FITORBA-273276 format. One line per field, with one value per residue (C-alpha): y, x, z; residue number from 0. Coordinates in Angstrom, 2 decimals, padded with zeros to 5 digits. Layout:
// FITORBA-273276
v (Y/...)
u (X/...)
w (Z/...)
nr (NUM/...)
***
This chain:
// FITORBA-273276
v (-039.09/-037.22/-033.43/-031.73/-030.06/-026.90/-027.22/-023.91/-024.35/-021.09/-022.94/-024.54/-027.03/-025.42/-025.89/-026.75/-023.82/-022.02/-021.54/-017.90/-018.97/-021.27/-018.40/-016.15/-018.77/-019.25/-015.53/-014.96/-017.78/-016.30/-012.91/-014.35/-016.52/-013.62/-014.96/-011.89/-008.90/-005.42/-003.36/-006.37/-006.16/-009.14/-010.71/-009.40/-010.86/-012.80/-014.22/-015.14/-016.97/-019.06/-019.74/-020.75/-022.49/-020.58/-018.01/-014.23/-014.01/-016.28/-014.17/-010.93/-012.36/-013.44/-010.07/-008.09/-009.40/-009.20/-005.54/-004.99/-006.55/-004.21/-006.98/-005.80/-002.44/-001.55/001.27/002.69/002.01/000.10/-003.08/-004.76/-004.65/-006.17/-003.36/-001.59/-001.97/-005.35/-006.78/-006.09/-002.57/-003.27/-006.37/-005.20/-001.81/-003.44/-005.81/-003.16/-000.76/-003.29/-004.62/-001.17/-000.36/-002.21/000.67/002.96/006.01/004.87/004.47/007.86/009.62/007.77/008.44/012.10/012.53/010.76/011.58/015.27/015.75/013.53/015.81/018.88/017.63/016.17/019.66/020.89/017.92/016.02/015.28/015.20/011.39/011.54/013.90/011.62/008.58/010.39/011.62/008.06/006.88/009.64/008.49/004.95/006.12/008.09/005.05/002.79/004.83/001.91/-000.79/-000.68/-003.20/-001.45/001.99/000.92/-000.15/003.16/005.12/003.40/003.81/007.55/007.85/005.71/007.69/010.89/009.29/008.41/011.97/013.37/012.04/010.92/007.23/007.00/008.59/006.31/003.22/004.22/004.73/001.45/-000.35/000.52/-000.09/-003.01/-000.97/001.90/-000.45/-002.05/001.40/002.46/-000.83/-000.75/002.75/001.56/-001.85/-001.38/000.98/-000.24/002.14/005.07/003.64/005.63/008.86/008.18/007.41/010.68/012.68/010.89/011.50/015.21/015.46/013.55/015.94/018.89/017.29/016.67/020.19/021.66/019.33/020.11/023.83/023.45/024.81/022.78/024.34/023.79/020.21/019.47/021.11/019.19/015.88/016.77/017.50/014.22/012.09/013.85/013.40/009.72/009.23/010.81/008.66/005.41/006.19/006.99/003.72/001.55/002.96)
u (030.32/027.39/027.38/027.97/024.89/025.18/023.82/021.99/020.91/019.33/017.47/014.10/012.13/009.57/006.04/003.23/002.02/-001.10/-004.17/-003.24/000.26/-001.31/-003.48/-000.42/001.44/-001.52/-002.04/001.68/001.71/-001.30/000.43/003.80/002.14/000.20/-003.24/-003.66/-002.24/-001.18/-004.32/-006.64/-009.19/-009.32/-012.69/-014.33/-013.37/-016.63/-016.00/-012.41/-013.65/-015.96/-013.31/-010.63/-013.06/-011.77/-012.92/-012.70/-009.86/-007.62/-008.23/-007.47/-004.29/-003.15/-003.79/-001.81/001.69/000.96/000.04/003.13/005.30/003.81/002.21/-001.31/-002.76/-005.97/-008.15/-010.78/-014.24/-012.92/-011.33/-007.94/-005.94/-002.76/-000.22/000.51/004.20/004.41/007.30/010.95/011.11/009.28/011.05/014.69/013.64/011.42/014.04/016.76/014.74/013.16/016.58/017.52/014.28/015.03/015.11/012.33/014.42/014.94/011.21/010.45/012.95/011.73/008.08/008.87/010.77/008.17/004.84/005.31/006.15/003.26/000.92/002.53/002.00/-001.41/-002.60/-001.52/-002.54/-005.39/-008.31/-011.91/-011.83/-008.66/-010.31/-013.34/-011.12/-009.20/-012.43/-013.81/-010.87/-011.61/-015.21/-013.99/-011.68/-014.48/-016.76/-014.14/-012.67/-013.25/-012.18/-008.35/-008.01/-010.47/-009.23/-005.69/-006.78/-008.51/-005.61/-003.06/-005.27/-005.53/-001.78/-001.76/-004.59/-002.62/000.37/-001.87/-003.25/000.28/000.14/003.78/004.14/007.67/006.66/003.63/005.77/008.28/005.55/003.94/007.24/007.10/003.35/003.83/006.03/003.54/000.69/002.77/003.65/000.01/-001.03/001.63/000.62/-002.95/-002.27/000.77/-001.15/-004.78/-005.79/-004.75/-005.90/-009.12/-007.35/-004.72/-007.44/-009.29/-006.05/-005.03/-008.42/-008.26/-004.77/-005.81/-008.71/-006.30/-004.13/-007.13/-008.49/-005.19/-005.08/-008.71/-007.95/-004.95/-002.62/000.53/002.64/-000.08/-000.56/003.12/003.22/000.13/001.63/004.91/003.05/001.14/004.24/006.14/003.24/002.84/006.59/006.62/003.66/005.24/008.62/006.96/005.02/008.01/010.47)
w (004.49/005.99/006.18/009.51/010.93/012.99/016.50/016.15/012.56/011.33/008.59/009.17/007.16/004.90/006.13/003.79/001.73/002.89/000.74/000.13/-001.00/-003.58/-004.85/-005.09/-007.11/-009.46/-010.06/-010.63/-013.17/-014.98/-015.14/-016.19/-018.84/-020.31/-019.48/-017.28/-019.14/-017.90/-017.33/-017.01/-014.22/-011.88/-011.08/-007.91/-004.53/-004.47/-007.93/-007.07/-003.97/-006.16/-008.80/-006.31/-003.98/-000.95/001.59/001.33/003.87/001.77/-001.34/000.52/002.04/-001.43/-003.06/-000.48/-001.34/-005.06/-004.63/-002.47/-005.20/-007.77/-009.81/-008.99/-008.10/-006.30/-007.60/-005.29/-006.62/-009.63/-008.32/-008.63/-011.85/-013.25/-012.96/-016.22/-015.51/-013.79/-015.75/-016.47/-015.03/-011.81/-010.51/-010.36/-009.00/-006.42/-005.07/-005.17/-003.04/-000.70/000.23/001.57/003.35/006.56/008.94/010.04/009.18/005.60/005.10/006.66/004.39/001.30/002.05/002.67/-000.59/-002.70/-001.07/-000.38/-004.04/-005.10/-003.16/-004.73/-008.28/-007.54/-006.60/-010.02/-012.16/-010.53/-012.85/-011.58/-011.44/-009.33/-006.86/-006.67/-005.97/-003.22/-001.65/-001.70/000.43/002.95/003.16/003.75/006.53/008.18/008.10/009.69/012.54/014.93/012.48/012.23/009.38/007.07/008.11/007.21/003.72/002.97/004.53/002.29/-000.78/-000.06/-000.57/-003.70/-005.27/-004.65/-006.36/-009.31/-009.39/-009.78/-013.37/-013.18/-013.96/-012.56/-009.27/-009.02/-009.69/-007.01/-004.42/-005.46/-004.86/-001.15/-000.90/001.48/003.81/003.82/004.72/007.48/008.79/008.97/010.55/013.25/014.28/014.80/016.36/018.61/020.87/020.75/023.54/021.32/017.99/017.78/018.70/016.03/013.49/014.18/013.94/010.77/009.14/009.98/008.46/005.36/004.90/005.07/002.40/000.17/000.68/-000.52/-003.54/-004.37/-004.16/-006.45/-003.76/-004.40/-001.64/000.96/-000.23/000.16/003.59/004.75/003.62/005.35/008.59/008.36/007.80/010.59/013.02/012.16/012.55/016.00/017.09/015.92/017.45/020.76/020.67/019.76/022.29)
nr (0/1/2/3/4/5/6/7/8/9/10/11/12/13/14/15/16/17/18/19/20/21/22/23/24/25/26/27/28/29/30/31/32/33/34/35/36/37/38/39/40/41/42/43/44/45/46/47/48/49/50/51/52/53/54/55/56/57/58/59/60/61/62/63/64/65/66/67/68/69/70/71/72/73/74/75/76/77/78/79/80/81/82/83/84/85/86/87/88/89/90/91/92/93/94/95/96/97/98/99/100/101/102/103/104/105/106/107/108/109/110/111/112/113/114/115/116/117/118/119/120/121/122/123/124/125/126/127/128/129/130/131/132/133/134/135/136/137/138/139/140/141/142/143/144/145/146/147/148/149/150/151/152/153/154/155/156/157/158/159/160/161/162/163/164/165/166/167/168/169/170/171/172/173/174/175/176/177/178/179/180/181/182/183/184/185/186/187/188/189/190/191/192/193/194/195/196/197/198/199/200/201/202/203/204/205/206/207/208/209/210/211/212/213/214/215/216/217/218/219/220/221/222/223/224/225/226/227/228/229/230/231/232/233/234/235/236/237/238/239/240/241/242)
***
C-alpha cells in the first residue's frame, strides 16, 4: 500500500550540492579525521582554489559556515585556522544556543551581554598584538566604506578580535558560536537600506573607533559604554529598516 502524500507537502527534494557544499564536506571530514588539527593554519584562499580546482567565491562561501559553526576561525592578518576548541565542547553549545537565537531581540540581548563585557576586559587585558589586530580591522573598514561585503567582513572581525583580546577563552567561544548571526546582523543593516548604507558605514566606523580608543587607553568602563552605544544604535537602525 502506497503512503499518503500531503497536498501541501512541506518537504522538498534535495537539490544537487553546490561546489561550496562539497568544499564544506571535505574540510569537515579533514577536521573530523584529524588531518587538520586544532590550531592548524589553512592554506591561503589562492592555494585552496588551486587545490580544490574552484574559484575564489566558492572557497569564501565554504569558509563562512565553517566559521559560523565554530570549526574555523579567521585571524586578521594571519589567515584562517582550525579552531582550538572545535570538538566536543563546541558542537553541543553551538546547537543549543543557535536553536534559541531566532528572534532579533534574543540576539540583541546576547550580543549586549557578551560584547560589552568583552570590550571591558579587552581594555584591561589586550596585548600589543591584540591592539594591532583590532586596528587592522578598522583600517579595513575605512578602506571599504563603499563596499558593503568587504566592510561587513572587517566589521565582524573587529568584534571577534576584541573578544580574543579579552583573554577569556570561554567568552571568546561563546561569541564565536553566534558569529554567523553577528555577520548576518551587520550585513542586513548595510543591505536592506542601500540608500543609507554609506551613512551607516560612516557612523559604524566612527563608533568602532571610539570603542578602540577606549580599549587602547585601558579605560574599561568607557570601552563597555562605547560598545553598548554601538549595539543600541545598530539595533535602532535595523528595527527602523525592518518595520
